[in-house]
C-alpha distance (Angstrom), angle and dihedral (degrees) to the residues before:
residue distance angle dihedral
M1 . . .
Q2 3.77 . .
T3 3.80 114.0 .
E4 3.73 132.1 -170.3
D5 3.84 126.0 -138.2
P6 3.88 106.1 -112.4
R7 3.80 89.9 -148.1
S8 3.82 89.6 70.9
D9 3.82 89.9 84.4
N10 3.83 118.3 40.8
N11 3.79 93.2 -167.2
M12 3.83 96.9 49.5
A13 3.84 119.5 126.8
Y14 3.80 116.2 -138.9
Q15 3.80 131.7 -149.2
I16 3.78 142.2 159.0
T17 3.87 121.8 -130.8
V18 3.75 124.8 -159.6
V19 3.88 104.4 -128.4
E20 3.77 100.1 172.2
G21 3.82 132.9 26.6
P22 3.79 136.5 46.5
D23 3.80 91.6 -48.7
A24 3.77 96.7 50.3
G25 3.85 108.7 154.9
R26 3.80 97.8 31.3
T27 3.72 116.5 125.5
F28 3.86 128.7 -165.0
V29 3.79 128.3 -166.4
I30 3.81 121.1 -130.4
E31 3.79 105.3 -145.6
D32 3.79 122.9 -152.6
G33 3.87 111.9 -98.4
K34 3.80 93.2 12.0
T35 3.84 138.2 100.1
L36 3.79 122.3 -127.6
T37 3.83 110.8 -157.2
I38 3.80 118.0 -153.1
G39 3.86 119.8 -151.7
R40 3.71 145.7 101.7
G41 3.81 98.8 -105.4
A42 3.71 130.1 94.7
Q43 3.87 90.9 -107.9
S44 3.78 90.9 62.1
D45 3.78 126.5 85.5
T46 3.81 94.6 -130.4
Q47 3.86 104.7 40.6
L48 3.86 90.4 -161.5
A49 3.78 118.3 -158.9
D50 3.88 91.7 -135.3
G51 3.78 106.5 113.6
T52 3.83 91.3 -158.1
V53 3.83 91.8 64.1
S54 3.84 116.3 91.3
R55 3.80 118.4 -112.3
V56 3.80 88.7 -108.0
H57 3.87 104.6 14.4
C58 3.77 108.6 165.6
A59 3.82 143.2 -28.7
L60 3.79 137.1 -127.3
E61 3.84 114.4 -147.7
R62 3.86 120.4 -165.9
H63 3.76 123.2 -161.7
Q64 3.83 108.0 175.6
N65 3.78 103.7 -59.4
T66 3.80 99.1 -12.2
V67 3.75 120.1 92.8
T68 3.88 120.1 -169.0
I69 3.76 127.9 -171.9
K70 3.78 122.3 -151.7
D71 3.77 130.1 -173.7
L72 3.79 112.3 -130.7
G73 3.76 99.1 -153.4
S74 3.77 95.7 -73.8
S75 3.80 119.7 -179.5
S76 3.81 96.0 -124.5
G77 3.80 102.0 30.6
T78 3.79 134.8 -118.3
F79 3.84 117.6 -90.8
V80 3.83 127.8 -163.5
N81 3.83 115.8 -167.6
G82 3.81 88.2 -17.7
N83 3.84 97.2 -50.2
K84 3.74 122.2 115.7
L85 3.85 111.6 -132.4
D86 3.69 145.8 165.4
Q87 3.78 97.4 -148.7
A88 3.78 136.1 -4.3
E89 3.80 144.6 147.5
I90 3.77 112.8 -105.3
K91 3.82 131.6 -151.3
I92 3.77 134.4 -149.7
G93 3.76 109.3 -72.5
S94 3.84 95.5 27.9
V95 3.75 115.8 146.4
I96 3.80 117.7 -138.4
Q97 3.77 123.2 -165.2
V98 3.83 122.6 -163.3
G99 3.81 116.4 173.4
D100 3.81 106.6 -43.4
S101 3.82 93.9 -25.8
V102 3.75 125.7 97.9
L103 3.80 121.7 -155.8
R104 3.76 131.3 -175.9
F105 3.86 127.5 -147.3
T106 3.83 106.0 -133.4
T107 3.75 147.3 144.9
P108 3.86 123.5 -116.7
R109 3.82 90.0 -114.1
V110 3.86 91.9 51.8
D111 3.83 96.5 56.3
G112 3.80 102.0 16.4
E113 3.86 87.7 -127.4
T114 3.78 122.3 157.7
T115 3.76 107.1 -123.5
M116 3.78 123.0 -129.1
S117 3.78 131.3 -163.7
P118 3.77 120.0 -99.7
G119 3.77 111.4 -79.6
S120 3.89 94.3 19.0
K121 3.79 119.5 130.0
P122 3.75 129.8 -140.7
M123 3.77 119.2 -95.7
A124 3.74 117.2 -120.6
Q125 3.81 112.9 -123.5
P126 3.86 118.9 -140.9
L127 3.78 106.5 -86.7
E128 3.84 90.9 -121.5
K129 3.87 89.3 63.4
L130 3.80 95.6 55.4
V131 3.80 94.0 84.8
G132 3.77 108.2 113.1
T133 3.82 93.8 24.7
M134 3.87 132.2 101.0
I135 3.79 127.9 -113.4
N136 3.78 110.3 -170.9
S137 3.87 101.9 -46.2
Y138 3.82 94.2 -24.5
R139 3.77 122.3 107.5
I140 3.83 107.1 -153.6
D141 3.79 110.2 -136.4
E142 3.77 109.4 168.9
I143 3.81 144.3 -12.4
I144 3.84 113.1 -104.0
G145 3.84 101.7 167.6
K146 3.77 145.6 7.1
G147 3.73 132.3 -160.2
V148 3.77 142.0 164.7
S149 3.83 91.2 -87.1
G150 3.73 100.1 44.6
M151 3.76 149.4 -57.3
V152 3.80 132.4 -67.3
Y153 3.83 122.1 -143.9
K154 3.80 137.0 -173.3
A155 3.80 101.7 -120.2
Y156 3.76 139.6 175.5
D157 3.80 121.2 -129.1
T158 3.78 103.7 -139.1
E159 3.82 91.9 -167.9
K160 3.83 99.5 48.2
D161 3.79 96.2 30.5
R162 3.75 96.0 -128.2
T163 3.78 142.4 115.5
A164 3.82 116.0 -106.1
A165 3.75 141.4 177.2
L166 3.74 109.3 -119.2
K167 3.85 120.1 -159.2
I168 3.84 116.0 -163.2
L169 3.79 118.7 -173.6
T170 3.79 119.8 -129.8
P171 3.82 113.7 -100.6
A172 3.84 91.1 -107.1
Y173 3.84 88.4 64.4
S174 3.73 97.1 44.0
R175 3.80 102.7 40.3
N176 3.78 95.0 88.7
Q177 3.79 115.1 75.0
E178 3.78 94.8 -147.1
Q179 3.80 90.2 52.2
R180 3.81 90.1 47.0
E181 3.78 92.3 55.3
R182 3.77 91.9 42.5
F183 3.85 91.0 54.8
V184 3.79 92.8 50.8
R185 3.82 94.4 46.5
A186 3.80 92.0 48.0
M187 3.81 95.2 46.4
K188 3.80 94.7 47.1
T189 3.83 88.4 56.7
M190 3.78 83.1 78.3
L191 3.82 97.0 54.6
P192 3.85 97.3 92.1
I193 3.87 93.4 40.7
K194 3.80 111.2 96.4
D195 3.81 127.0 172.2
D196 3.75 134.2 150.6
H197 3.77 91.2 -119.5
I198 3.84 97.8 48.2
V199 3.81 123.2 82.0
R200 3.79 100.5 -116.5
L201 3.80 117.5 -121.5
Y202 3.83 111.6 -137.6
N203 3.78 100.8 -177.0
A204 3.79 144.5 -32.3
G205 3.73 132.5 -157.0
I206 3.83 151.7 132.5
T207 3.76 120.2 -90.0
G208 3.72 116.6 -179.7
P209 3.83 107.4 -51.5
Y210 3.85 93.5 -16.0
C211 3.81 133.8 94.5
W212 3.79 111.0 -158.4
A213 3.75 143.8 172.2
A214 3.82 124.1 -159.5
M215 3.80 116.0 -149.8
E216 3.74 142.6 175.0
Y217 3.76 110.5 -73.6
I218 3.88 112.2 -123.8
D219 3.82 117.6 -161.6
G220 3.77 102.1 -143.6
E221 3.78 141.7 59.2
N222 3.80 136.9 -74.2
L223 3.75 119.7 -111.8
S224 3.79 92.2 -109.0
Q225 3.73 87.7 64.0
L226 3.82 90.0 46.9
I227 3.81 92.6 50.0
E228 3.73 90.7 50.2
R229 3.75 92.8 46.9
I230 3.85 97.9 49.4
G231 3.82 95.0 42.4
I232 3.79 123.0 -173.0
E233 3.84 93.2 -60.6
G234 3.83 92.5 54.2
M235 3.81 100.4 46.2
L236 3.79 114.1 171.7
D237 3.75 119.2 -101.6
W238 3.81 109.8 -101.6
R239 3.87 90.8 -123.6
K240 3.81 90.1 62.6
V241 3.84 90.4 45.8
W242 3.88 87.6 50.8
Q243 3.83 87.7 54.1
I244 3.82 90.5 51.8
A245 3.77 91.2 48.9
M246 3.87 90.6 51.4
N247 3.84 91.2 49.2
I248 3.79 96.5 49.2
G249 3.81 92.6 37.6
Q250 3.81 86.5 61.3
A251 3.76 90.3 50.0
L252 3.79 91.3 52.1
Q253 3.75 89.4 48.5
A254 3.83 89.9 56.4
G255 3.80 89.3 50.3
Y256 3.80 91.9 46.4
D257 3.84 91.1 50.1
N258 3.84 88.0 53.8
K259 3.85 93.4 43.7
V260 3.83 91.2 -114.6
V261 3.78 121.8 138.9
H262 3.78 117.7 -159.1
R263 3.81 96.8 -153.3
N264 3.74 96.9 -167.8
V265 3.87 112.0 55.6
T266 3.82 102.7 165.5
P267 3.82 135.1 142.4
T268 3.78 89.9 -96.7
N269 3.83 92.3 60.3
I270 3.86 94.8 49.0
L271 3.80 115.6 83.1
R272 3.79 124.3 -160.6
R273 3.83 112.6 -150.7
S274 3.85 111.4 -133.5
S275 3.90 94.8 -144.3
D276 3.79 97.5 59.8
D277 3.85 109.6 0.8
V278 3.81 90.4 -116.3
C279 3.80 113.0 150.4
L280 3.78 126.1 -136.6
L281 3.74 130.8 -168.2
G282 3.79 116.5 -128.7
D283 3.81 138.0 -173.8
F284 3.81 95.6 43.4
M285 3.83 108.6 177.8
L286 3.86 93.7 10.9
A287 3.77 94.4 110.7
K288 3.84 88.4 49.0
A289 3.79 91.2 47.8
L290 3.79 92.4 52.3
E291 3.87 95.2 49.9
G292 3.72 120.9 107.8
K293 3.79 139.0 58.4
L294 3.77 95.8 -37.7
A295 3.75 94.9 53.1
Q296 3.76 88.1 55.4
Q297 3.75 92.2 49.4
V298 3.83 96.8 54.2
T299 3.81 94.8 48.1
Q300 3.80 124.9 79.0
P301 3.82 116.4 -110.8
G302 3.86 108.8 -75.8
Q303 3.89 92.1 10.5
I304 3.82 116.8 129.3
V305 3.78 122.0 -152.5
G306 3.83 107.2 -117.3
D307 3.76 139.1 43.9
V308 3.78 96.4 -52.3
P309 3.88 99.4 -157.2
Y310 3.84 88.9 59.1
L311 3.83 97.8 46.4
A312 3.78 121.6 109.0
P313 3.75 113.6 -112.0
E314 3.83 92.1 -110.9
R315 3.82 88.9 56.3
T316 3.84 88.3 65.0
L317 3.79 92.8 57.7
P318 3.80 120.7 84.8
D319 3.82 91.0 -134.8
G320 3.78 99.7 29.7
E321 3.81 116.4 139.7
V322 3.81 109.4 -119.4
D323 3.78 120.4 -160.3
T324 3.84 141.4 140.4
R325 3.88 88.6 -61.5
S326 3.76 88.6 64.5
D327 3.80 89.2 55.5
I328 3.81 89.4 49.1
Y329 3.77 89.2 54.5
G330 3.78 90.7 52.1
L331 3.76 91.7 52.0
G332 3.80 90.1 48.4
A333 3.78 93.0 49.6
T334 3.85 88.9 51.0
C335 3.79 90.7 50.3
Y336 3.85 89.1 49.3
A337 3.80 91.1 53.8
L338 3.84 91.2 48.1
L339 3.79 90.8 52.0
T340 3.82 98.1 43.1
G341 3.81 105.8 23.8
K342 3.79 94.1 -117.1
A343 3.80 140.6 69.4
P344 3.74 116.7 -97.4
A345 3.79 94.8 -121.3
A346 3.84 104.6 32.9
G347 3.86 117.4 154.3
K348 3.77 138.8 177.7
S349 3.84 93.1 -115.8
L350 3.80 136.0 20.9
P351 3.84 94.1 -103.9
E352 3.81 90.7 49.9
T353 3.81 91.4 48.1
I354 3.75 92.8 50.1
D355 3.83 91.0 47.8
N356 3.89 88.7 50.4
V357 3.78 90.9 48.3
R358 3.87 91.0 52.5
N359 3.79 100.3 38.5
K360 3.84 118.1 8.7
V361 3.77 117.6 92.8
P362 3.84 108.2 -147.0
E363 3.81 123.1 -129.7
P364 3.78 116.1 -97.1
P365 3.77 113.6 -92.5
K366 3.80 93.1 -119.5
N367 3.85 87.3 70.4
F368 3.81 85.5 70.7
Q369 3.80 101.8 31.5
L370 3.80 117.1 25.4
S371 3.90 95.0 -168.0
I372 3.86 92.2 67.1
N373 3.80 112.3 121.0
E374 3.81 107.4 -112.4
M375 3.80 93.8 -138.3
F376 3.76 90.4 55.1
Q377 3.81 90.9 45.9
D378 3.80 88.9 54.8
V379 3.77 89.7 52.9
V380 3.76 92.9 51.7
M381 3.81 91.8 48.5
R382 3.67 92.4 50.4
M383 3.83 91.7 50.1
I384 3.82 89.2 58.4
A385 3.75 98.6 45.5
K386 3.81 110.7 141.7
N387 3.77 93.1 -129.7
P388 3.83 113.6 64.7
S389 3.88 90.3 -144.7
D390 3.84 88.2 61.9
R391 3.83 93.9 55.5
Y392 3.78 128.0 76.0
Q393 3.78 105.9 -70.2
S394 3.76 97.1 -143.0
P395 3.81 139.5 14.6
S396 3.82 90.5 -112.6
E397 3.82 89.3 57.4
L398 3.79 89.8 51.4
L399 3.80 92.9 45.0
S400 3.80 92.0 50.4
E401 3.84 90.2 55.9
L402 3.81 94.1 44.9
Q403 3.83 90.0 50.0
R404 3.78 90.4 52.1
I405 3.86 89.2 54.5
G406 3.76 89.0 47.8
T407 3.76 93.0 52.3
F408 3.78 91.7 49.9
N409 3.84 91.9 50.9
N410 3.73 99.5 37.3
L411 3.83 94.0 -112.7
T412 3.77 124.4 154.1
A413 3.83 122.9 -158.9
N414 3.88 120.3 -136.8
């Protein structure tokens, strides 16, 4: 890396910019005659969010046009341009690594960065304004979806040379550091889980003020869009709904095998690929990642995160036990809506909808579509039983019954 001697310009302002790590995007000014301490503790000037950085890790001292870096007994060491050191003079362009964070010694005119005072934090831009910017290695190209928890963009991974779907949480969800770390831990649980019917998670992290997750981009539509498009008059043929149940049942089986519960199986989280009509389940672990104090703060009193008409009754209770049977209910409620054109527990208000979810048994789908296979109708109605013990107890039990129906009707699953 080419560097420039900072003493070549006596009037030059100096700064360090975090280029990798939880605080990427933050910039700190190095003032003449003063010391800037780098660390994660309250006694440092930076208070980085990187847990691998020591509380007071190192210090940058400026005397006129000379800047010196000194390690302050950190646990992991201080590196400049890849070399571990105790103390050294640095030059413009030098790369500093502390813990898992990478910083660069620059001037405002080199990087075009807006400087911030020591200890300041980056301001989150409205999510609508992130199109055209970079988050980590992802170039944000266009908005493709919006929900209560955040926004989804079509993005381009400049490192992997591939298109991705990038979900960024709203600032309300990512303002709290404990919540930010919880989100990343939960999402990364999905990294080793791969299945043809699960939207693959590529990566997840924290960049500046934003929590994000990069996923496989699926060219198609979610089932909410499909339900809205077909309407009651154009209800989906039961054979196609059987196909969807098989696809998502296999996704739930993969989650079950890895001891992962989705918690929010709804039409919005099921994507139908345009090229072959295969359905994939997305947002695994997102509901888990958004649980906790912050999720309660950002919702209105009595509001539940998720598409309420599709939630299992136990999901509407503050102490309800949620397991794979709750996911089976969500798949059953989605199948019901595809067969009938409406959710099984819709209501005119949130309290009415919750009461319907808990207590009202929906009409059989054949009341809306006479051509539905009775065996398949029975499967759907069992999936949405109010009591979890009355549902299928595992995805494999559900898949076995669906496969039996397929065999009797010469159906083959993708």
